[in-house]
C-alpha positions as YAML, in Angstrom:
chain: A
units: angstrom
residues:
- id: 1
  name: UNK
  ca: [83.81, 180.61, -16.53]
- id: 2
  name: UNK
  ca: [80.83, 181.04, -18.79]
- id: 3
  name: UNK
  ca: [78.22, 183.23, -17.11]
- id: 4
  name: UNK
  ca: [74.49, 183.79, -17.54]
- id: 5
  name: UNK
  ca: [72.50, 186.66, -16.07]
- id: 6
  name: UNK
  ca: [68.87, 185.72, -15.40]
- id: 7
  name: UNK
  ca: [66.03, 188.08, -14.57]
- id: 8
  name: UNK
  ca: [62.18, 188.06, -14.81]
- id: 9
  name: UNK
  ca: [59.89, 190.53, -16.54]
- id: 10
  name: UNK
  ca: [56.16, 190.97, -16.94]
- id: 11
  name: UNK
  ca: [54.56, 193.64, -19.12]
- id: 12
  name: UNK
  ca: [57.08, 196.31, -17.97]
- id: 13
  name: UNK
  ca: [58.95, 197.21, -21.13]
- id: 14
  name: UNK
  ca: [60.00, 200.73, -19.95]
- id: 15
  name: UNK
  ca: [61.70, 199.25, -16.87]
- id: 16
  name: UNK
  ca: [63.08, 196.33, -18.89]
- id: 17
  name: UNK
  ca: [64.74, 198.65, -21.30]
- id: 18
  name: UNK
  ca: [66.39, 200.58, -18.51]
- id: 19
  name: UNK
  ca: [67.72, 197.34, -16.95]
- id: 20
  name: UNK
  ca: [69.13, 196.26, -20.30]
- id: 21
  name: UNK
  ca: [70.94, 199.58, -20.73]
- id: 22
  name: UNK
  ca: [72.69, 198.74, -17.34]
- id: 23
  name: UNK
  ca: [73.91, 195.39, -18.70]
- id: 24
  name: UNK
  ca: [75.08, 196.90, -21.92]
- id: 25
  name: UNK
  ca: [77.35, 199.24, -19.85]
- id: 26
  name: UNK
  ca: [79.02, 196.42, -17.84]
- id: 27
  name: UNK
  ca: [82.80, 196.47, -17.39]
- id: 28
  name: UNK
  ca: [82.87, 192.76, -18.41]
- id: 29
  name: UNK
  ca: [81.02, 191.67, -21.53]
- id: 30
  name: UNK
  ca: [81.54, 187.81, -21.55]
- id: 31
  name: UNK
  ca: [78.10, 186.83, -20.39]
- id: 32
  name: UNK
  ca: [74.67, 186.05, -21.76]
- id: 33
  name: UNK
  ca: [71.35, 187.59, -20.64]
- id: 34
  name: UNK
  ca: [68.37, 185.29, -20.16]
- id: 35
  name: UNK
  ca: [65.09, 187.20, -19.88]
- id: 36
  name: UNK
  ca: [62.57, 185.04, -17.90]
- id: 37
  name: UNK
  ca: [59.20, 186.34, -19.24]
- id: 38
  name: UNK
  ca: [56.20, 185.44, -17.20]
- id: 39
  name: UNK
  ca: [53.71, 185.99, -19.97]
- id: 40
  name: UNK
  ca: [54.27, 189.56, -21.33]
- id: 41
  name: UNK
  ca: [52.58, 190.77, -24.49]
- id: 42
  name: UNK
  ca: [53.62, 192.01, -27.86]
- id: 43
  name: UNK
  ca: [55.17, 195.33, -26.71]
- id: 44
  name: UNK
  ca: [57.77, 193.46, -24.55]
- id: 45
  name: UNK
  ca: [58.50, 190.99, -27.39]
- id: 46
  name: UNK
  ca: [59.18, 193.78, -29.83]
- id: 47
  name: UNK
  ca: [61.34, 195.60, -27.33]
- id: 48
  name: UNK
  ca: [63.50, 192.49, -26.70]
- id: 49
  name: UNK
  ca: [63.91, 191.94, -30.42]
- id: 50
  name: UNK
  ca: [65.09, 195.55, -30.83]
- id: 51
  name: UNK
  ca: [67.50, 195.27, -27.99]
- id: 52
  name: UNK
  ca: [68.78, 191.93, -29.19]
- id: 53
  name: UNK
  ca: [69.87, 193.65, -32.36]
- id: 54
  name: UNK
  ca: [71.95, 196.26, -30.64]
- id: 55
  name: UNK
  ca: [73.20, 194.20, -27.59]
- id: 56
  name: UNK
  ca: [76.92, 193.56, -27.11]
- id: 57
  name: UNK
  ca: [76.14, 190.24, -25.55]
- id: 58
  name: UNK
  ca: [73.55, 187.41, -26.41]
- id: 59
  name: UNK
  ca: [70.12, 187.93, -25.18]
- id: 60
  name: UNK
  ca: [67.86, 184.80, -24.79]
- id: 61
  name: UNK
  ca: [64.06, 185.36, -24.42]
- id: 62
  name: UNK
  ca: [62.38, 182.53, -22.46]
- id: 63
  name: UNK
  ca: [58.57, 183.07, -22.45]
- id: 64
  name: UNK
  ca: [55.58, 181.28, -20.99]
- id: 65
  name: UNK
  ca: [51.86, 181.99, -21.24]
- id: 66
  name: UNK
  ca: [50.30, 184.36, -18.70]
- id: 67
  name: UNK
  ca: [48.93, 182.23, -15.80]
- id: 68
  name: UNK
  ca: [49.07, 184.72, -13.03]
- id: 69
  name: UNK
  ca: [52.25, 185.33, -10.99]
- id: 70
  name: UNK
  ca: [54.39, 182.31, -11.77]
- id: 71
  name: UNK
  ca: [57.93, 183.54, -11.18]
- id: 72
  name: UNK
  ca: [59.21, 180.24, -9.87]
- id: 73
  name: UNK
  ca: [58.06, 178.35, -13.02]
- id: 74
  name: UNK
  ca: [59.61, 180.86, -15.52]
- id: 75
  name: UNK
  ca: [62.87, 181.01, -13.47]
- id: 76
  name: UNK
  ca: [63.15, 177.22, -13.64]
- id: 77
  name: UNK
  ca: [62.71, 177.31, -17.39]
- id: 78
  name: UNK
  ca: [65.34, 180.05, -17.61]
- id: 79
  name: UNK
  ca: [67.87, 178.11, -15.47]
- id: 80
  name: UNK
  ca: [67.48, 175.14, -17.84]
- id: 81
  name: UNK
  ca: [67.86, 177.33, -20.91]
- id: 82
  name: UNK
  ca: [70.90, 179.18, -19.53]
- id: 83
  name: UNK
  ca: [74.19, 178.09, -21.10]
- id: 84
  name: UNK
  ca: [76.44, 179.58, -18.33]
- id: 85
  name: UNK
  ca: [78.27, 177.53, -15.71]
- id: 86
  name: UNK
  ca: [77.69, 180.44, -13.28]
- id: 87
  name: UNK
  ca: [74.34, 182.09, -12.83]
- id: 88
  name: UNK
  ca: [73.67, 185.68, -11.67]
- id: 89
  name: UNK
  ca: [70.15, 186.49, -10.69]
- id: 90
  name: UNK
  ca: [68.48, 189.86, -10.62]
- id: 91
  name: UNK
  ca: [65.09, 191.35, -11.47]
- id: 92
  name: UNK
  ca: [63.63, 193.19, -14.42]
- id: 93
  name: UNK
  ca: [63.16, 196.34, -12.35]
- id: 94
  name: UNK
  ca: [66.80, 196.52, -11.06]
- id: 95
  name: UNK
  ca: [69.44, 198.50, -13.05]
- id: 96
  name: UNK
  ca: [72.92, 197.11, -12.34]
- id: 97
  name: UNK
  ca: [75.84, 199.41, -11.71]
- id: 98
  name: UNK
  ca: [78.60, 198.99, -14.38]
- id: 99
  name: UNK
  ca: [80.62, 196.62, -12.21]
- id: 100
  name: UNK
  ca: [77.71, 194.41, -11.05]
- id: 101
  name: UNK
  ca: [78.78, 191.34, -13.10]
- id: 102
  name: UNK
  ca: [82.45, 191.90, -12.35]
- id: 103
  name: UNK
  ca: [81.79, 191.94, -8.62]
- id: 104
  name: UNK
  ca: [79.76, 188.72, -8.66]
- id: 105
  name: UNK
  ca: [82.52, 186.99, -10.50]
- id: 106
  name: UNK
  ca: [85.16, 188.42, -8.19]
- id: 107
  name: UNK
  ca: [83.43, 187.00, -5.10]
- id: 108
  name: UNK
  ca: [82.24, 183.74, -6.60]
- id: 109
  name: UNK
  ca: [83.39, 180.50, -4.99]
- id: 110
  name: UNK
  ca: [82.65, 176.79, -5.10]
- id: 111
  name: UNK
  ca: [81.57, 176.68, -1.40]
- id: 112
  name: UNK
  ca: [79.08, 179.58, -1.44]
- id: 113
  name: UNK
  ca: [76.30, 181.56, -2.96]
- id: 114
  name: UNK
  ca: [76.41, 185.38, -3.01]
- id: 115
  name: UNK
  ca: [73.87, 187.53, -1.41]
- id: 116
  name: UNK
  ca: [73.48, 191.12, -2.69]
- id: 117
  name: UNK
  ca: [71.01, 194.02, -2.01]
- id: 118
  name: UNK
  ca: [69.55, 196.98, -3.78]
- id: 119
  name: UNK
  ca: [68.97, 200.69, -3.43]
- id: 120
  name: UNK
  ca: [65.37, 201.58, -3.87]
- id: 121
  name: UNK
  ca: [64.36, 204.70, -5.83]
- id: 122
  name: UNK
  ca: [61.09, 206.60, -5.64]
- id: 123
  name: UNK
  ca: [58.77, 206.53, -8.66]
- id: 124
  name: UNK
  ca: [59.73, 210.05, -9.82]
- id: 125
  name: UNK
  ca: [63.35, 209.18, -10.22]
- id: 126
  name: UNK
  ca: [62.59, 205.70, -11.65]
- id: 127
  name: UNK
  ca: [60.66, 207.38, -14.38]
- id: 128
  name: UNK
  ca: [63.18, 210.15, -15.04]
- id: 129
  name: UNK
  ca: [66.33, 207.96, -15.56]
- id: 130
  name: UNK
  ca: [67.48, 208.09, -19.15]
- id: 131
  name: UNK
  ca: [69.82, 205.97, -21.21]
- id: 132
  name: UNK
  ca: [72.55, 208.63, -20.86]
- id: 133
  name: UNK
  ca: [72.09, 208.61, -17.03]
- id: 134
  name: UNK
  ca: [72.78, 204.83, -17.09]
- id: 135
  name: UNK
  ca: [75.70, 204.97, -19.63]
- id: 136
  name: UNK
  ca: [77.42, 207.73, -17.64]
- id: 137
  name: UNK
  ca: [76.58, 206.09, -14.32]
- id: 138
  name: UNK
  ca: [74.97, 209.28, -13.11]
- id: 139
  name: UNK
  ca: [72.04, 207.13, -11.99]
- id: 140
  name: UNK
  ca: [74.36, 205.70, -9.25]
- id: 141
  name: UNK
  ca: [75.84, 209.06, -8.10]
- id: 142
  name: UNK
  ca: [74.25, 210.20, -4.77]
- id: 143
  name: UNK
  ca: [74.68, 213.97, -5.51]
- id: 144
  name: UNK
  ca: [72.82, 213.56, -8.81]
- id: 145
  name: UNK
  ca: [70.06, 211.48, -7.17]
- id: 146
  name: UNK
  ca: [69.69, 214.08, -4.48]
- id: 147
  name: UNK
  ca: [69.42, 216.76, -7.17]
- id: 148
  name: UNK
  ca: [66.54, 214.67, -8.65]
- id: 149
  name: UNK
  ca: [64.67, 214.67, -5.35]
- id: 150
  name: UNK
  ca: [66.18, 211.78, -3.37]
- id: 151
  name: UNK
  ca: [66.11, 212.18, 0.34]
- id: 152
  name: UNK
  ca: [69.69, 211.54, 1.75]
- id: 153
  name: UNK
  ca: [70.11, 208.66, 4.29]
- id: 154
  name: UNK
  ca: [72.72, 206.26, 5.53]
- id: 155
  name: UNK
  ca: [71.49, 203.74, 2.96]
- id: 156
  name: UNK
  ca: [73.35, 205.68, 0.28]
- id: 157
  name: UNK
  ca: [76.51, 204.11, 1.42]
- id: 158
  name: UNK
  ca: [75.48, 201.15, -0.78]
- id: 159
  name: UNK
  ca: [76.15, 203.52, -3.68]
- id: 160
  name: UNK
  ca: [79.34, 205.18, -2.43]
- id: 161
  name: UNK
  ca: [81.27, 202.27, -1.00]
- id: 162
  name: UNK
  ca: [84.05, 200.80, -3.09]
- id: 163
  name: UNK
  ca: [86.98, 198.37, -2.87]
- id: 164
  name: UNK
  ca: [88.24, 197.45, 0.62]
- id: 165
  name: UNK
  ca: [85.69, 199.83, 2.26]
- id: 166
  name: UNK
  ca: [82.87, 197.89, 0.54]
- id: 167
  name: UNK
  ca: [84.35, 194.63, 1.56]
- id: 168
  name: UNK
  ca: [84.57, 195.88, 5.16]
- id: 169
  name: UNK
  ca: [80.95, 197.07, 5.19]
- id: 170
  name: UNK
  ca: [79.92, 193.63, 3.81]
- id: 171
  name: UNK
  ca: [81.76, 192.02, 6.69]
- id: 172
  name: UNK
  ca: [80.28, 194.13, 9.48]
- id: 173
  name: UNK
  ca: [76.77, 194.41, 8.20]
- id: 174
  name: UNK
  ca: [74.20, 193.06, 10.61]
- id: 175
  name: UNK
  ca: [71.90, 192.03, 7.80]
- id: 176
  name: UNK
  ca: [71.62, 188.25, 7.48]
- id: 177
  name: UNK
  ca: [72.73, 187.05, 4.02]
- id: 178
  name: UNK
  ca: [69.81, 185.34, 2.23]
- id: 179
  name: UNK
  ca: [69.16, 184.53, -1.32]
- id: 180
  name: UNK
  ca: [67.70, 187.74, -2.91]
- id: 181
  name: UNK
  ca: [65.97, 187.48, -6.15]
- id: 182
  name: UNK
  ca: [67.17, 190.97, -7.18]
- id: 183
  name: UNK
  ca: [70.91, 190.25, -6.49]
- id: 184
  name: UNK
  ca: [72.29, 186.80, -5.90]
- id: 185
  name: UNK
  ca: [74.42, 184.17, -7.66]
- id: 186
  name: UNK
  ca: [75.69, 180.57, -7.60]
- id: 187
  name: UNK
  ca: [77.05, 177.85, -9.91]
- id: 188
  name: UNK
  ca: [74.39, 176.34, -12.16]
- id: 189
  name: UNK
  ca: [75.17, 172.81, -10.93]
- id: 190
  name: UNK
  ca: [73.94, 173.84, -7.51]
- id: 191
  name: UNK
  ca: [70.73, 175.33, -8.81]
- id: 192
  name: UNK
  ca: [70.16, 172.01, -10.58]
- id: 193
  name: UNK
  ca: [71.06, 170.03, -7.48]
- id: 194
  name: UNK
  ca: [68.26, 171.67, -5.44]
- id: 195
  name: UNK
  ca: [65.81, 171.21, -8.36]
- id: 196
  name: UNK
  ca: [65.53, 174.99, -8.88]
- id: 197
  name: UNK
  ca: [62.75, 177.09, -7.47]
- id: 198
  name: UNK
  ca: [59.71, 175.66, -5.74]
- id: 199
  name: UNK
  ca: [56.81, 176.01, -8.12]
- id: 200
  name: UNK
  ca: [54.19, 175.43, -5.38]
- id: 201
  name: UNK
  ca: [55.19, 178.93, -4.26]
- id: 202
  name: UNK
  ca: [54.20, 182.20, -5.93]
- id: 203
  name: UNK
  ca: [54.97, 185.60, -4.33]
- id: 204
  name: UNK
  ca: [56.45, 185.74, -0.89]
- id: 205
  name: UNK
  ca: [59.71, 184.12, 0.16]
- id: 206
  name: UNK
  ca: [60.29, 181.92, -2.84]
- id: 207
  name: UNK
  ca: [63.80, 183.31, -3.28]
- id: 208
  name: UNK
  ca: [64.73, 182.86, 0.40]
- id: 209
  name: UNK
  ca: [63.30, 179.30, 0.27]
- id: 210
  name: UNK
  ca: [65.59, 178.58, -2.65]
- id: 211
  name: UNK
  ca: [68.50, 179.87, -0.58]
- id: 212
  name: UNK
  ca: [67.47, 177.69, 2.38]
- id: 213
  name: UNK
  ca: [67.87, 174.64, 0.16]
- id: 214
  name: UNK
  ca: [71.19, 175.81, -1.09]
- id: 215
  name: UNK
  ca: [72.28, 176.09, 2.52]
- id: 216
  name: UNK
  ca: [70.94, 172.56, 3.26]
- id: 217
  name: UNK
  ca: [72.95, 171.40, 0.31]
- id: 218
  name: UNK
  ca: [76.08, 172.73, 2.00]
- id: 219
  name: UNK
  ca: [76.72, 176.16, 0.57]
- id: 220
  name: UNK
  ca: [77.41, 179.18, 2.75]
- id: 221
  name: UNK
  ca: [75.90, 182.55, 1.93]
- id: 222
  name: UNK
  ca: [78.37, 185.40, 1.41]
- id: 223
  name: UNK
  ca: [77.15, 189.01, 1.80]
- id: 224
  name: UNK
  ca: [78.10, 191.42, -1.06]
- id: 225
  name: UNK
  ca: [75.46, 194.09, -0.59]
- id: 226
  name: UNK
  ca: [77.98, 196.87, -0.80]
- id: 227
  name: UNK
  ca: [79.96, 195.43, -3.64]
- id: 228
  name: UNK
  ca: [77.41, 194.41, -6.30]
- id: 229
  name: UNK
  ca: [75.07, 197.27, -6.59]
- id: 230
  name: UNK
  ca: [71.78, 197.79, -8.35]
- id: 231
  name: UNK
  ca: [69.09, 200.42, -8.13]
- id: 232
  name: UNK
  ca: [65.45, 199.29, -7.76]
- id: 233
  name: UNK
  ca: [62.87, 201.02, -9.84]
- id: 234
  name: UNK
  ca: [59.58, 201.60, -8.12]
- id: 235
  name: UNK
  ca: [56.39, 199.60, -9.04]
- id: 236
  name: UNK
  ca: [53.13, 198.34, -7.58]
- id: 237
  name: UNK
  ca: [52.39, 194.60, -6.77]
- id: 238
  name: UNK
  ca: [48.67, 194.10, -7.54]
- id: 239
  name: UNK
  ca: [49.15, 190.30, -7.93]
- id: 240
  name: UNK
  ca: [49.92, 189.78, -4.17]
- id: 241
  name: UNK
  ca: [47.16, 188.21, -1.90]
- id: 242
  name: UNK
  ca: [47.08, 187.09, 1.67]
- id: 243
  name: UNK
  ca: [46.37, 183.54, 0.55]
- id: 244
  name: UNK
  ca: [49.49, 183.53, -1.73]
- id: 245
  name: UNK
  ca: [51.66, 184.90, 1.16]
- id: 246
  name: UNK
  ca: [50.33, 182.25, 3.67]
- id: 247
  name: UNK
  ca: [50.93, 179.41, 1.20]
- id: 248
  name: UNK
  ca: [54.53, 180.52, 0.59]
- id: 249
  name: UNK
  ca: [55.17, 181.03, 4.31]
- id: 250
  name: UNK
  ca: [53.86, 177.52, 5.10]
- id: 251
  name: UNK
  ca: [56.04, 175.97, 2.45]
- id: 252
  name: UNK
  ca: [59.14, 177.74, 3.51]
- id: 253
  name: UNK
  ca: [58.53, 176.76, 7.13]
- id: 254
  name: UNK
  ca: [58.25, 173.15, 6.01]
- id: 255
  name: UNK
  ca: [61.48, 173.36, 3.94]
- id: 256
  name: UNK
  ca: [63.38, 174.70, 7.04]
- id: 257
  name: UNK
  ca: [61.83, 172.11, 9.44]
- id: 258
  name: UNK
  ca: [62.68, 169.11, 7.18]
- id: 259
  name: UNK
  ca: [66.01, 170.49, 5.95]
- id: 260
  name: UNK
  ca: [64.75, 169.87, 2.49]
- id: 261
  name: UNK
  ca: [67.32, 170.15, -0.25]
- id: 262
  name: UNK
  ca: [65.23, 169.58, -3.41]
- id: 263
  name: UNK
  ca: [62.10, 171.44, -4.56]
- id: 264
  name: UNK
  ca: [59.04, 169.18, -4.56]
- id: 265
  name: UNK
  ca: [57.89, 170.76, -7.79]
- id: 266
  name: UNK
  ca: [60.99, 172.06, -9.45]
- id: 267
  name: UNK
  ca: [62.88, 172.27, -12.73]
- id: 268
  name: UNK
  ca: [63.44, 168.56, -13.27]
- id: 269
  name: UNK
  ca: [60.30, 168.40, -15.35]
- id: 270
  name: UNK
  ca: [62.04, 170.57, -17.99]
- id: 271
  name: UNK
  ca: [65.08, 168.34, -18.25]
- id: 272
  name: UNK
  ca: [65.40, 165.37, -20.53]
- id: 273
  name: UNK
  ca: [67.07, 162.16, -19.32]
- id: 274
  name: UNK
  ca: [70.52, 163.32, -20.35]
- id: 275
  name: UNK
  ca: [70.21, 166.38, -18.11]
- id: 276
  name: UNK
  ca: [69.69, 168.86, -20.94]
- id: 277
  name: UNK
  ca: [66.74, 171.09, -21.86]
- id: 278
  name: UNK
  ca: [63.77, 169.13, -23.00]
...
């Protein structure tokens, strides 16, 4: 099954580089990376070119002009550009553990989409992580993270659970499985069937709304928050406004009420009549 990993970025080359180190260290290598770039500048472009030259897997750079926070729009363009039959979604601020892709493929199924989670790091550790920390997987070791200043909590079980224990925790977790932009996956044909992400939405629930429509299509969410692990690097969100959040909330409420399957403004505009990229 040909696989594409899709994630967004915007003028965060330091974080993007750390994320790419994580994908270079994956236990499986038969996948492509599609970077959905929401208007980054020259520094990001140069970084991607450098990383493309050393990457063990293909990296596709899908870019659009900066028009404010337009994640849904660039995600749709990336979905259309992706060559994989199976799509794994994450974010440009989430470093994947070495078995991240492997776990998504292990749990993939025709009747479902996968819902993962993340372990959030404070800014001090986010900045301190080096390439060696990612390559050796120290960045996912709880003892090492504590030595770097992390406060221990029950949430570290996301990093320590493995195998059947992780499967058991996935099963008993009270957290409702939703589509999470930082850690989720489905077959491309289903992303196309629901017309991708709703471009009327900006920040605030656009990922969950996409998952709502996959559910209306007939897919069942499966929780893998203890199996497919990524660490979330800290950052600010200056682009968020109350108006943006209200608009997104209203659209998601409408999607749920109408049991809507297809996005009103989605990826179909980027497809030609044969169903390919226009």
